[in-house]
RODO-2510 file (C-alpha; in nm, 4 decimals, decimal comma):
residues 176
     n   res          X          Y          Z
     1     x   -15,5074   -17,3644   -15,9730
     2     x   -15,4718   -17,6110   -16,2571
     3     x   -15,7498   -17,7855   -16,4450
     4     x   -15,7046   -18,1043   -16,2421
     5     x   -15,7346   -17,9392   -15,9026
     6     x   -16,0561   -17,9639   -15,7079
     7     x   -16,1862   -17,6213   -15,6090
     8     x   -16,1610   -17,5567   -15,2377
     9     x   -16,4921   -17,4556   -15,0819
    10     x   -16,5365   -17,2692   -14,7553
    11     x   -16,6415   -17,4885   -14,4649
    12     x   -16,9463   -17,4289   -14,2478
    13     x   -16,7069   -17,3552   -13,9607
    14     x   -16,5234   -17,0895   -14,1611
    15     x   -16,8511   -16,9361   -14,2730
    16     x   -16,9789   -16,9252   -13,9141
    17     x   -16,6562   -16,7581   -13,8030
    18     x   -16,6797   -16,5056   -14,0869
    19     x   -17,0340   -16,4002   -13,9948
    20     x   -16,9470   -16,3957   -13,6221
    21     x   -16,6583   -16,1552   -13,6918
    22     x   -16,8853   -15,9285   -13,8953
    23     x   -17,1511   -15,9275   -13,6228
    24     x   -16,8944   -15,8639   -13,3506
    25     x   -16,7580   -15,5680   -13,5455
    26     x   -17,1078   -15,4209   -13,5845
    27     x   -17,1946   -15,4839   -13,2182
    28     x   -16,9368   -15,2295   -13,1028
    29     x   -17,0910   -14,9515   -13,3096
    30     x   -17,3750   -14,7179   -13,2142
    31     x   -17,6998   -14,9025   -13,1247
    32     x   -17,8929   -14,6708   -13,3590
    33     x   -17,6737   -14,7842   -13,6475
    34     x   -17,7317   -15,1491   -13,5614
    35     x   -18,1058   -15,0941   -13,5403
    36     x   -18,1019   -14,9350   -13,8873
    37     x   -17,8937   -15,2225   -14,0202
    38     x   -18,1298   -15,4848   -13,8777
    39     x   -18,4331   -15,2950   -14,0082
    40     x   -18,2908   -15,2992   -14,3584
    41     x   -18,3021   -15,6803   -14,3609
    42     x   -18,6693   -15,7018   -14,2603
    43     x   -18,8259   -15,4054   -14,4385
    44     x   -19,0795   -15,4387   -14,7164
    45     x   -18,8951   -15,5454   -15,0363
    46     x   -18,8414   -15,2564   -15,2742
    47     x   -18,9216   -14,9901   -15,0151
    48     x   -18,7069   -14,6792   -15,0183
    49     x   -18,4294   -14,6564   -14,7636
    50     x   -18,1829   -14,3967   -14,6487
    51     x   -17,8459   -14,5692   -14,6141
    52     x   -17,6561   -14,2544   -14,5120
    53     x   -17,6329   -14,3659   -14,1485
    54     x   -17,5015   -14,7062   -14,2557
    55     x   -17,2602   -14,5596   -14,5108
    56     x   -17,1142   -14,3463   -14,2346
    57     x   -17,0707   -14,6512   -14,0101
    58     x   -16,8840   -14,8683   -14,2606
    59     x   -16,5426   -14,7231   -14,1730
    60     x   -16,6012   -14,8104   -13,8076
    61     x   -16,7143   -15,1586   -13,9040
    62     x   -16,3984   -15,2167   -14,1076
    63     x   -16,1762   -15,0777   -13,8307
    64     x   -16,3379   -15,3129   -13,5790
    65     x   -16,3103   -15,6038   -13,8212
    66     x   -15,9397   -15,5311   -13,8748
    67     x   -15,8800   -15,5121   -13,4998
    68     x   -16,0627   -15,8427   -13,4483
    69     x   -15,8479   -16,0038   -13,7184
    70     x   -15,5066   -15,8857   -13,5928
    71     x   -15,4080   -16,2142   -13,4328
    72     x   -15,5294   -16,4401   -13,7128
    73     x   -15,2797   -16,6580   -13,8965
    74     x   -15,2272   -16,6505   -14,2712
    75     x   -15,4295   -16,9693   -14,3061
    76     x   -15,7164   -16,8204   -14,1057
    77     x   -15,7190   -16,5039   -14,3163
    78     x   -15,7176   -16,7197   -14,6295
    79     x   -16,0148   -16,9168   -14,4969
    80     x   -16,2044   -16,5941   -14,4309
    81     x   -16,1132   -16,4571   -14,7726
    82     x   -16,2432   -16,7779   -14,9307
    83     x   -16,5761   -16,7279   -14,7522
    84     x   -16,5928   -16,3639   -14,8616
    85     x   -16,5072   -16,4571   -15,2184
    86     x   -16,7836   -16,7212   -15,2215
    87     x   -17,0408   -16,4848   -15,0714
    88     x   -16,9647   -16,2210   -15,3341
    89     x   -16,9759   -16,4841   -15,6098
    90     x   -17,3067   -16,6307   -15,4976
    91     x   -17,4836   -16,2935   -15,5231
    92     x   -17,3182   -16,2086   -15,8545
    93     x   -17,6549   -16,2235   -16,0271
    94     x   -17,8287   -16,0160   -16,2925
    95     x   -18,1474   -15,9906   -16,0841
    96     x   -17,9535   -15,8304   -15,7964
    97     x   -17,7575   -15,6048   -16,0316
    98     x   -18,0878   -15,4735   -16,1741
    99     x   -18,1745   -15,3400   -15,8277
   100     x   -17,8308   -15,2095   -15,7277
   101     x   -17,7405   -15,0801   -16,0744
   102     x   -17,3843   -14,9787   -16,1491
   103     x   -17,0979   -15,0849   -16,3700
   104     x   -16,9029   -15,4057   -16,3154
   105     x   -16,6925   -15,2412   -16,0433
   106     x   -16,9950   -15,0627   -15,9002
   107     x   -17,1828   -15,3905   -15,8774
   108     x   -16,8882   -15,5558   -15,7025
   109     x   -16,8855   -15,2708   -15,4494
   110     x   -17,2640   -15,3016   -15,4069
   111     x   -17,2160   -15,6711   -15,3280
   112     x   -16,9452   -15,5685   -15,0814
   113     x   -17,2065   -15,3535   -14,9078
   114     x   -17,4517   -15,6432   -14,8985
   115     x   -17,1942   -15,8715   -14,7351
   116     x   -17,0693   -15,5992   -14,4977
   117     x   -17,4181   -15,5517   -14,3551
   118     x   -17,4165   -15,9058   -14,2199
   119     x   -17,5789   -16,2421   -14,2661
   120     x   -17,9422   -16,1322   -14,2225
   121     x   -17,9248   -15,8666   -14,4931
   122     x   -17,7133   -16,0899   -14,7174
   123     x   -17,9642   -16,3749   -14,6944
   124     x   -18,2589   -16,1374   -14,7436
   125     x   -18,1055   -16,0077   -15,0684
   126     x   -18,0108   -16,3574   -15,1841
   127     x   -18,3750   -16,4672   -15,1354
   128     x   -18,5324   -16,1526   -15,2792
   129     x   -18,3191   -15,9149   -15,4869
   130     x   -18,5727   -15,6362   -15,4214
   131     x   -18,4238   -15,6199   -15,0697
   132     x   -18,1009   -15,4767   -15,2172
   133     x   -18,0585   -15,1012   -15,2325
   134     x   -17,9340   -14,8744   -15,5071
   135     x   -17,6206   -14,6637   -15,4687
   136     x   -17,4929   -14,8416   -15,1578
   137     x   -17,1324   -14,9577   -15,1833
   138     x   -16,8496   -15,0875   -14,9690
   139     x   -16,5468   -15,1307   -15,1937
   140     x   -16,3124   -15,2054   -14,9016
   141     x   -16,5103   -15,5128   -14,8011
   142     x   -16,4624   -15,6833   -15,1384
   143     x   -16,0971   -15,7749   -15,0765
   144     x   -16,0846   -15,7051   -14,7031
   145     x   -15,9200   -16,0273   -14,5829
   146     x   -15,6961   -16,0511   -14,8904
   147     x   -15,5579   -15,7036   -14,8154
   148     x   -15,5071   -15,7908   -14,4477
   149     x   -15,3187   -16,1019   -14,5563
   150     x   -15,0984   -15,9010   -14,7915
   151     x   -15,0325   -15,6356   -14,5285
   152     x   -14,9298   -15,8905   -14,2664
   153     x   -14,7636   -16,1600   -14,4781
   154     x   -14,6505   -15,9792   -14,7933
   155     x   -14,8719   -16,1551   -15,0465
   156     x   -15,2318   -16,2161   -15,1379
   157     x   -15,3817   -16,5452   -15,0205
   158     x   -15,4402   -16,8312   -15,2612
   159     x   -15,7996   -16,9384   -15,2007
   160     x   -15,7875   -17,2143   -15,4638
   161     x   -16,1614   -17,1747   -15,5023
   162     x   -16,1763   -17,1752   -15,8798
   163     x   -16,4091   -16,8725   -15,8774
   164     x   -16,3781   -16,4965   -15,9072
   165     x   -16,5437   -16,2307   -15,6957
   166     x   -16,5447   -15,9916   -15,9917
   167     x   -16,8806   -15,9012   -16,1490
   168     x   -17,0513   -16,1114   -16,4142
   169     x   -16,8333   -16,4165   -16,3400
   170     x   -17,1021   -16,6451   -16,1946
   171     x   -17,2576   -16,8159   -16,4988
   172     x   -17,5586   -16,9270   -16,2932
   173     x   -17,6355   -16,5654   -16,2064
   174     x   -17,5998   -16,4376   -16,5608
   175     x   -17,8040   -16,6585   -16,7941
   176     x   -17,7593   -16,5752   -17,1610
***
């Protein structure tokens, strides 16, 4: 992207599709896991949680998500990667990092966990960082659609978003 290009933002349609894919992938997992996931989004902020059950379910989530994405075109995978990139960027904030802790990479993986748990948990954390949990990570989610694109088409997608999903890159989230 050059300095004269306008950053490309995800559309509401692409965002809706992204969250629908995530929910569909979760729906095929154990009902107990889904109940724990939903409870995490509505619990008392800052309360202690045991994410072991959810950590164990993340591989199944990602397998389901990959299966649901098999027939998507390169453009569709790019659109989904743009949404993922934006979601990770928007919660790249010091107040969330204080709760999740971790290094730059660790915080990226913590944000991957937040996104992987679905829209309700994501929005709960975005509203109130105390809803985030410490030591919960999902590294594979952070570049999930980019890796699918590379696997199927031989290269990483160009989102042309003008942002980075890496930690500490959102200036709004990291005031000096």
